C-alpha positions as CSV (number, residue, x, y, z in Angstrom):
1,M,-25.7,-10.1,28.6
2,F,-25.3,-12.6,31.6
3,E,-27.2,-11.5,34.7
4,K,-25.7,-14.1,37.0
5,I,-22.6,-16.4,36.9
6,L,-21.8,-19.3,39.2
7,V,-18.1,-19.8,40.0
8,A,-17.4,-23.4,40.1
9,N,-14.1,-23.0,41.9
10,R,-12.3,-21.7,45.0
11,G,-9.3,-19.8,46.2
12,E,-7.7,-16.9,44.3
13,I,-9.1,-17.8,40.9
14,A,-12.7,-17.6,42.2
15,V,-12.1,-14.1,43.7
16,R,-10.5,-13.1,40.3
17,I,-13.6,-14.2,38.4
18,I,-15.9,-12.5,40.9
19,R,-14.0,-9.2,40.4
20,A,-14.3,-9.4,36.6
21,C,-18.1,-10.0,36.9
22,K,-18.5,-7.1,39.3
23,E,-17.0,-4.9,36.7
24,L,-19.4,-6.2,34.2
25,N,-22.4,-5.6,36.5
26,I,-22.9,-9.4,36.6
27,R,-24.2,-11.0,39.8
28,T,-22.3,-14.0,41.2
29,V,-22.8,-17.4,43.0
30,A,-20.0,-19.0,44.9
31,V,-20.0,-22.7,45.6
32,Y,-17.9,-23.9,48.6
33,S,-17.1,-27.0,50.6
34,E,-17.5,-27.0,54.3
35,V,-13.8,-26.2,55.0
36,D,-14.1,-23.1,52.8
37,A,-17.0,-21.5,54.5
38,N,-14.8,-18.6,55.6
39,S,-13.0,-18.2,52.3
40,M,-12.9,-14.8,50.6
41,H,-14.6,-15.8,47.6
42,V,-17.7,-16.9,49.7
43,Q,-17.7,-13.5,51.5
44,M,-17.3,-11.5,48.0
45,A,-20.1,-13.4,45.9
46,D,-23.7,-12.1,46.0
47,E,-24.8,-15.7,47.0
48,A,-23.0,-18.5,48.4
49,I,-24.1,-22.4,48.3
50,C,-22.4,-25.1,50.3
51,I,-22.0,-28.1,48.0
52,G,-20.4,-30.8,50.4
53,K,-17.4,-31.8,52.4
54,A,-13.8,-30.9,52.2
55,P,-12.5,-33.5,49.8
56,S,-13.0,-32.3,46.2
57,S,-14.4,-35.5,45.3
58,E,-17.4,-34.6,47.5
59,S,-17.6,-31.0,46.4
60,Y,-15.8,-29.2,43.7
61,L,-15.7,-32.3,41.4
62,R,-19.4,-33.1,41.9
63,I,-21.1,-32.2,38.8
64,D,-24.5,-33.2,40.1
65,R,-24.1,-30.7,43.0
66,I,-22.7,-27.9,41.0
67,I,-25.6,-28.2,38.5
68,S,-28.0,-28.3,41.3
69,A,-26.6,-25.1,42.9
70,A,-26.7,-23.4,39.4
71,E,-30.5,-24.2,38.9
72,I,-31.4,-23.2,42.4
73,A,-29.6,-19.9,42.0
74,D,-31.0,-19.5,38.5
75,V,-27.7,-18.6,36.8
76,D,-27.0,-17.9,33.1
77,A,-23.5,-19.4,33.0
78,I,-21.0,-21.2,34.9
79,H,-17.0,-20.2,34.9
80,P,-15.0,-23.4,36.1
81,G,-11.7,-21.3,36.6
82,Y,-8.7,-23.7,36.3
83,G,-8.3,-27.3,37.8
84,F,-11.3,-29.2,39.1
85,L,-13.9,-29.5,36.2
86,S,-12.4,-26.7,34.0
87,E,-11.2,-29.2,31.3
88,N,-14.1,-31.6,31.6
89,A,-16.0,-32.0,28.3
90,H,-18.8,-33.9,29.9
91,F,-19.4,-31.1,32.5
92,A,-19.5,-28.5,29.7
93,E,-22.1,-30.7,27.8
94,V,-24.3,-31.2,30.9
95,C,-24.2,-27.3,31.3
96,E,-25.4,-27.0,27.7
97,S,-28.1,-29.7,28.3
98,C,-29.3,-27.7,31.2
99,N,-29.4,-24.4,29.2
100,I,-26.4,-23.1,31.3
101,R,-23.5,-21.4,29.2
102,F,-20.1,-22.9,30.1
103,I,-17.6,-20.2,30.0
104,G,-14.7,-22.0,28.3
105,P,-14.0,-24.1,25.2
106,S,-16.8,-25.9,23.6
107,P,-17.1,-29.6,24.3
108,R,-16.2,-30.4,20.7
109,A,-13.0,-28.3,21.1
110,M,-12.2,-30.2,24.4
111,N,-12.8,-33.5,22.8
112,A,-10.5,-32.6,19.8
113,L,-7.9,-32.1,22.4
114,E,-9.3,-34.7,24.8
115,D,-5.8,-35.7,26.2
116,K,-2.1,-35.0,25.7
117,A,-1.7,-38.2,23.5
118,V,-4.8,-37.0,21.2
119,S,-3.3,-33.4,21.2
120,R,0.0,-34.8,19.8
121,A,-1.6,-36.3,16.9
122,L,-3.6,-33.0,16.3
123,A,-0.4,-31.0,16.3
124,K,1.3,-33.3,14.0
125,K,-1.5,-32.9,11.5
126,A,-1.2,-29.1,11.9
127,G,2.5,-29.3,10.9
128,V,4.0,-28.6,14.4
129,E,6.9,-30.7,15.7
130,I,6.3,-33.1,18.5
131,P,8.8,-34.8,20.7
132,P,9.6,-38.4,19.4
133,G,7.5,-40.7,21.5
134,S,4.5,-43.3,21.7
135,E,1.6,-42.9,19.2
136,G,-0.9,-43.0,22.0
137,T,-1.2,-44.4,25.5
138,V,1.1,-47.2,26.6
139,E,-0.9,-50.0,28.0
140,N,1.9,-52.1,29.7
141,E,5.4,-52.0,30.9
142,K,6.7,-54.3,28.0
143,D,5.4,-51.7,25.4
144,A,6.9,-48.8,27.6
145,L,10.4,-50.6,27.5
146,T,10.1,-51.3,23.7
147,I,9.4,-47.5,23.0
148,A,11.9,-46.2,25.4
149,K,14.6,-48.4,23.7
150,K,13.5,-47.1,20.3
151,I,13.7,-43.5,21.1
152,G,16.6,-43.7,23.6
153,Y,16.9,-42.6,27.0
154,P,16.2,-40.4,29.0
155,V,12.4,-40.4,28.4
156,M,9.5,-38.7,30.1
157,I,6.5,-40.7,31.1
158,K,3.4,-38.4,31.2
159,A,-0.2,-38.7,32.2
160,V,-2.6,-38.2,29.3
161,A,-5.0,-36.2,31.5
162,G,-4.6,-33.3,33.9
163,G,-1.5,-31.4,34.6
164,G,0.3,-29.7,37.4
165,G,3.3,-32.1,37.3
166,R,1.3,-35.0,38.7
167,G,1.7,-38.3,36.9
168,M,5.0,-37.4,35.3
169,R,8.3,-39.2,35.7
170,I,11.8,-39.1,34.0
171,A,13.5,-42.4,33.4
172,H,17.1,-42.8,32.5
173,N,17.2,-46.7,32.2
174,D,14.9,-49.8,32.2
175,I,14.6,-50.1,36.0
176,S,13.5,-46.4,36.5
177,L,11.4,-46.7,33.5
178,V,9.4,-49.7,35.1
179,K,9.1,-48.0,38.4
180,G,8.3,-44.6,37.0
181,Y,5.6,-46.1,34.6
182,H,3.6,-47.7,37.5
183,T,4.1,-44.7,39.7
184,A,2.9,-42.3,37.0
185,R,-0.2,-44.4,36.3
186,S,-1.1,-44.7,39.9
187,E,-0.7,-40.9,40.5
188,A,-2.6,-40.0,37.4
189,E,-5.5,-42.3,38.5
190,K,-5.6,-40.8,41.9
191,A,-5.5,-37.2,40.7
192,F,-7.5,-37.4,37.5
193,G,-9.4,-40.7,37.4
194,N,-7.5,-41.6,34.4
195,S,-4.4,-43.8,34.6
196,G,-3.5,-43.6,30.9
197,V,0.2,-42.4,30.2
198,Y,2.3,-41.9,27.1
199,I,6.1,-41.8,26.6
200,E,8.1,-39.1,24.9
201,K,11.8,-38.3,24.5
202,F,13.1,-35.9,27.3
203,I,14.7,-32.8,26.0
204,E,17.9,-32.0,28.0
205,N,18.0,-28.3,29.5
206,P,14.4,-27.7,28.3
207,H,12.8,-24.3,28.4
208,H,9.0,-24.3,29.0
209,I,7.4,-21.7,26.8
210,E,3.6,-21.3,26.5
211,I,1.4,-19.2,24.1
212,Q,-1.9,-17.5,25.3
213,I,-4.6,-17.8,22.7
214,L,-8.2,-16.6,22.4
215,G,-10.8,-17.7,20.1
216,D,-14.4,-16.4,19.4
217,N,-17.4,-18.4,18.3
218,K,-16.9,-17.0,14.6
219,G,-13.7,-19.0,14.1
220,K,-11.4,-16.1,14.9
221,I,-8.2,-17.0,16.9
222,I,-5.3,-14.8,18.0
223,H,-2.5,-15.2,20.3
224,L,-1.2,-12.8,23.0
225,G,2.5,-13.6,23.0
226,E,4.4,-16.0,25.2
227,R,5.2,-16.7,28.9
228,D,8.3,-18.5,30.1
229,C,7.5,-21.0,32.8
230,S,10.8,-22.7,33.1
231,V,11.3,-22.1,36.9
232,Q,9.6,-25.2,38.3
233,R,9.8,-27.5,41.2
234,R,8.7,-31.2,40.6
235,N,7.3,-30.1,37.4
236,Q,5.1,-27.4,38.9
237,K,5.6,-23.8,38.1
238,L,7.0,-21.4,40.7
239,I,7.8,-18.3,38.7
240,E,6.5,-17.1,35.4
241,E,7.4,-14.1,33.2
242,S,6.3,-12.5,29.9
243,P,8.1,-12.0,27.4
244,S,10.5,-15.1,27.7
245,P,14.1,-13.9,28.1
246,L,15.0,-17.0,26.0
247,L,13.1,-15.6,22.9
248,E,13.8,-11.9,23.7
249,F,17.7,-12.3,24.0
250,K,18.7,-15.5,22.3
251,F,15.9,-16.7,19.6
252,R,14.0,-13.5,18.8
253,K,13.0,-15.0,15.2
254,L,11.4,-17.9,17.0
255,R,8.6,-15.8,18.5
256,D,6.8,-15.3,15.5
257,K,6.9,-19.0,14.4
258,I,5.9,-20.4,17.8
259,G,2.9,-18.0,18.1
260,K,1.8,-18.9,14.6
261,A,2.2,-22.7,15.4
262,A,0.0,-22.2,18.6
263,V,-2.7,-20.6,16.4
264,R,-2.5,-23.4,13.8
265,I,-3.2,-25.9,16.4
266,A,-6.1,-23.9,17.9
267,E,-7.5,-23.6,14.4
268,A,-7.2,-27.4,13.9
269,A,-9.2,-28.0,17.0
270,R,-11.8,-25.2,16.2
271,Y,-10.9,-23.7,19.5
272,T,-13.0,-21.3,21.4
273,N,-12.6,-19.0,24.5
274,A,-9.2,-18.9,26.3
275,G,-6.5,-21.5,26.3
276,T,-2.7,-22.0,26.4
277,V,-0.6,-23.8,24.0
278,E,2.5,-25.4,25.7
279,F,5.9,-26.0,23.9
280,I,9.3,-27.1,25.0
281,V,12.3,-25.4,23.4
282,D,15.9,-26.8,23.4
283,D,19.2,-24.9,23.6
284,H,19.5,-24.9,19.7
285,G,16.2,-23.2,19.1
286,S,14.1,-26.0,18.0
287,F,10.5,-26.2,19.7
288,Y,8.2,-29.1,20.2
289,F,4.6,-29.0,21.1
290,L,3.5,-30.3,24.5
291,E,-0.2,-29.8,25.3
292,V,-3.0,-27.6,25.1
293,N,-4.5,-26.3,28.5
294,K,-8.2,-25.8,27.8
295,R,-8.9,-23.1,30.3
296,I,-7.6,-19.9,32.0
297,Q,-4.0,-20.5,33.4
298,V,-2.8,-19.7,36.9
299,E,-0.2,-17.4,35.2
300,H,-2.6,-15.5,33.0
301,P,-1.9,-12.1,34.8
302,V,1.6,-11.6,33.4
303,T,0.1,-11.7,30.0
304,E,-2.6,-9.2,31.1
305,E,0.0,-6.8,32.4
306,V,2.1,-6.8,29.2
307,T,-0.8,-6.7,26.8
308,G,-3.6,-4.7,28.5
309,V,-6.0,-7.4,27.7
310,D,-8.3,-8.6,30.5
311,L,-8.5,-12.3,30.0
312,V,-11.2,-13.4,32.2
313,R,-13.4,-10.6,30.9
314,A,-12.7,-11.7,27.4
315,Q,-13.6,-15.3,28.5
316,I,-17.1,-14.0,29.8
317,E,-17.7,-11.7,26.7
318,I,-16.8,-14.7,24.2
319,A,-19.1,-16.8,26.2
320,M,-21.9,-14.3,25.7
321,G,-21.4,-14.6,21.9
322,E,-19.5,-11.4,21.3
323,P,-16.8,-11.4,18.6
324,L,-13.2,-10.8,19.4
325,R,-12.7,-7.1,19.0
326,L,-8.9,-7.4,18.7
327,S,-7.0,-8.5,15.9
328,Q,-3.5,-10.1,15.8
329,S,-2.1,-6.6,14.8
330,D,-3.6,-5.2,17.7
331,I,-1.5,-7.2,20.2
332,T,1.7,-5.4,21.3
333,I,3.9,-6.4,24.2
334,K,4.8,-3.3,26.5
335,G,7.1,-3.8,29.3
336,H,7.9,-6.9,31.2
337,A,6.0,-8.8,34.0
338,I,7.0,-11.5,36.4
339,E,4.7,-13.8,38.6
340,C,5.7,-15.5,41.8
341,R,3.4,-18.2,43.0
342,I,3.3,-17.6,46.8
343,N,2.8,-21.1,48.2
344,A,2.5,-22.4,51.8
345,E,5.4,-24.6,51.4
346,D,8.8,-25.3,52.8
347,P,11.3,-24.8,49.9
348,F,14.2,-26.2,51.8
349,G,12.2,-29.3,52.9
350,D,11.4,-30.6,49.5
351,F,8.5,-28.1,49.0
352,R,6.5,-30.0,51.6
353,P,3.1,-28.2,52.1
354,S,2.6,-26.1,55.2
355,P,-1.1,-25.9,55.9
356,G,-2.4,-23.9,58.8
357,R,-3.5,-20.6,60.1
358,I,-2.1,-17.3,58.9
359,E,-1.2,-15.2,62.0
360,M,0.1,-12.1,60.3
361,Y,-0.5,-11.1,56.6
362,Y,0.8,-7.9,54.8
363,Q,1.0,-7.8,51.1
364,P,3.1,-5.4,49.2
365,G,1.8,-2.5,47.0
366,G,3.2,0.4,45.1
367,R,3.5,1.1,41.4
368,D,3.0,-1.7,39.1
369,V,2.6,-4.4,41.8
370,R,-0.4,-6.7,41.8
371,V,-1.4,-9.3,44.4
372,D,-4.3,-11.9,43.4
373,T,-5.1,-13.8,46.5
374,H,-8.0,-15.1,48.8
375,A,-5.8,-15.0,52.0
376,Y,-6.0,-12.7,55.1
377,A,-4.9,-12.7,58.5
378,G,-6.7,-15.3,60.6
379,Y,-7.5,-17.4,57.5
380,T,-6.7,-21.1,57.8
381,I,-5.1,-22.9,54.7
382,P,-6.7,-26.2,54.6
383,P,-4.5,-29.4,53.7
384,T,-7.1,-30.6,51.3
385,Y,-6.3,-28.4,48.2
386,D,-3.4,-26.8,46.5
387,S,-1.1,-24.9,48.6
388,M,-1.0,-21.6,46.7
389,I,-1.7,-18.6,49.1
390,G,-1.7,-16.1,46.1
391,K,0.3,-14.6,43.2
392,L,2.5,-11.6,43.2
393,V,2.9,-9.9,39.9
394,A,5.3,-6.9,39.3
395,K,5.8,-5.1,36.0
396,G,8.6,-3.0,34.8
397,E,9.6,-1.1,31.6
398,D,12.2,-3.7,31.0
399,R,13.1,-7.2,32.7
400,R,15.8,-5.6,35.0
401,E,13.2,-3.2,36.4
402,A,10.6,-5.9,36.7
403,I,13.1,-8.2,38.6
404,D,14.1,-5.4,40.9
405,R,10.4,-4.3,41.5
406,T,9.6,-8.0,42.3
407,N,12.4,-8.3,44.7
408,R,11.3,-5.3,46.4
409,A,7.7,-6.4,46.7
410,L,8.7,-9.8,48.0
411,S,10.8,-8.2,50.7
412,E,7.6,-6.2,51.9
413,F,5.5,-9.6,51.8
414,L,4.8,-10.6,55.4
415,I,3.1,-14.0,56.1
416,T,3.6,-15.7,59.4
417,G,2.0,-18.8,60.9
418,V,2.8,-21.1,57.8
419,K,6.0,-21.6,56.0
420,T,6.1,-19.9,52.5
421,T,8.2,-19.7,49.2
422,I,8.8,-16.0,49.7
423,S,12.4,-16.2,50.9
424,F,13.3,-18.7,48.1
425,Q,11.8,-16.4,45.4
426,Q,13.8,-13.7,46.6
427,A,16.9,-15.8,46.2
428,I,15.9,-16.4,42.6
429,M,15.5,-12.7,42.0
430,Q,19.1,-12.2,43.2
431,D,20.6,-15.1,41.3
432,P,23.0,-14.0,38.7
433,N,21.9,-16.8,36.2
434,F,18.2,-15.7,36.5
435,R,19.1,-12.0,36.2
436,R,20.9,-12.8,33.1
437,G,17.9,-14.9,31.7
438,V,20.1,-18.0,31.6
439,Y,17.9,-20.9,32.9
440,S,16.0,-24.0,32.1
441,T,13.5,-26.3,33.9
442,N,16.2,-27.7,36.1
443,F,17.2,-24.3,37.5
444,V,15.5,-24.7,40.9
445,E,17.2,-28.1,41.5
446,Q,20.6,-26.5,40.8
447,L,19.9,-23.5,43.1
448,L,18.5,-25.7,45.9
449,G,21.6,-27.7,45.6
450,G,23.7,-24.7,46.2
451,A,21.5,-23.3,49.0
452,R,21.6,-26.6,50.9
453,R,25.4,-26.6,50.6
454,E,25.5,-23.1,52.1
455,L,23.3,-24.1,54.9
456,I,25.6,-27.2,55.8
457,E,28.7,-25.2,55.5
458,E,27.1,-22.7,58.1
459,K,26.1,-25.2,60.3
460,T,29.5,-26.9,60.4
């Protein structure tokens, strides 16, 4: 049993991990940057250690400072959360060399899924379809043009490292390919310290479906159903739900196939702990492997709500060496859950971040409503990090009830002082196409186009 865990993250995920530790009677250590001194995770932890200035490169990405904090606090393990160092195999290796347990996949598993290009090759060996594209990273624009012409436009340029929509560009012709290639490389270098990109065929009207997996140290791997993450802006998720309306209402037979495919990929990598296997599904029911996120996901609560499995607790127990108590036959989906990422952004201003001080804050409650957040009245959202204020999760007996409950909860959510995505997410809950489950990854662009037209008509 771990006695003390260091949480190498910030924001709502740090709060989420600390709460799981408290329920397991495990003491916690928070690390924080100077700008996060008043953050909720710092107040909730049993101990807190400042590790540097606001930029993540001087704090949350500094392996040496995090390890020093862990040794000073004499912790048994480190939970990296998501983002920052959560998918860094070197960090996991350093933890092991210091006799500190890393709560996540093993370095071996992370190296097997080192980046998206390597993951594609592993998926292919596991017998899972991948979109046509480059065999590995594309080193220059000449090769990029050759590959694009071979597979046909449109194509997607993607960073091999990281995620969150950064280092991704769609190209419809040679000119946009060359521009997108260099922009994606530059963005990837700044965000992940790795400028490598690869190219794959862009699937028209794609649906973003992901499968939650858990694997113990004995080789047992199960999946916990799917999440639909197709409601995105600039390739970053805005709303997630489980189960997927696409699989629930249109391609029900696909659910078992895509779940088994995710497990095959995880088995090929000898995966341990929590992870997510992401797929793209087209309008004809064909599905293609995208990548493996080697960490807990932002949207993990929707899976928790419909399966009853505490994923963060499971992560900790697996890291302690405990075998999975659940078998695949034990996993049943009950009801429907929807998550809205409440971001400090202006949805009608190209989702520009809106950092600043929260003047008033009131979060909704009631039956089957959950809010994961680190925010409160008087809290200042720094411009340095991700703009997410928190996550609203609502559950219903079916999808319609979940939508109505989400809409009701959004109407109660009050945040002033900064702009938020709340009103836009309410519009999504009331949109006829969303309510019917008819949407793909271009849904937000279409909805925003209509909303902007309405605003122009009102003004004229």
